[in-house]
N, C-alpha and C positions, 0 to 999 in steps of 0.2 A: 580105499579102491582098489580093486583087483587087477591083474594084468589082463582079464577077459574085459572087464570094463574099459579099461584105458584103450584096448584094441578097438571096441566098439564104437567108443566116443571118436577116436581118430578116424575111423572109417566113415562115420556119419559125417564129420567134418571136411574131409577130404573128397569123399565121393569113391574112394578105393574099396575094394572088397577086403573082407575082414582077414583072409587067408594071406593076402599080401602084407597087409599092415603086420599081422601077428608074425610073419617071416621078419620084417624088418625090425621089429620091438624085440624079437628073441636075439637076432643078430647083434643089435645094439649091446645088449646085455652080455651076451658072449664075448664081445670084443673089449668092453668095460672089464669084464672079469679077466680076459687073458692080459690086458695090459697091467692090471693090479698083480698079477701073478708073476710077471716078468718085471716088476718092479717099478713101473711108470705110472704117473698120475695121470688122470683124464681131467682135463679142463674145459668146461662149458660156459663160456663168457655170459654173464646174465643169469644162470642157474647156480652154479656151484662147481665145486671139485671132487673126485672121488680119488681119495689119497690112502697111502698105507701108512699107519701109525704104528711105531715100534714100543713095545712093552717091556720094561726092564724086568731082570729076575728079581722076584721078590719072595718073602717068607709069609707063610700063611698058617693058620692054626686048623687041624682037624680036631673039631670040638668033641666027637663021639670017642675017639682015641687018646684025646689029650696029648697031643704031640704037634710039632712043627713040620710043615713040609715045604719044599721048595717048589715055586712056581717058575719054570725056566722062561729066558726071554723069548718072546714071540711077536709077530706081526699081526695087525688086525685091519681090515679094510673099514675106511670111515669116508663120512661124506661131509664135506665142508659147504654149506650154501653162501652164494655171492651177497653182497651187501644188498643189492637191489632184491634178491629174493628174500633176505630177511627182513627188509622194509616192508614188502607187500605183505608179508604173513602177520608182522607184529603191528602194522598199522602206523608205525613212526617213520619220520622223514629221515632220510640219510644224512647224516652229519659228515662234513668233510674234515 
């Protein structure tokens, strides 16, 4: 599903015009991105969390040049789905 399809579906379901929905969706994404850049996780109860994962420095191989290279430590954005989200997608009940 694309952003345009999401906007169209929300507009249809809410009766709002597509321009308003598009603005809200883009501002939501902008705020999530800004929070992650600032080092803050975003928690959406019942949906999941947008978090920053830290990758350690590691050694890799450049096969063409047959030498080792160092990949520096870095942060990457990640999404961790809520238990109820996982349960809905997988079709298995939540176990406590």
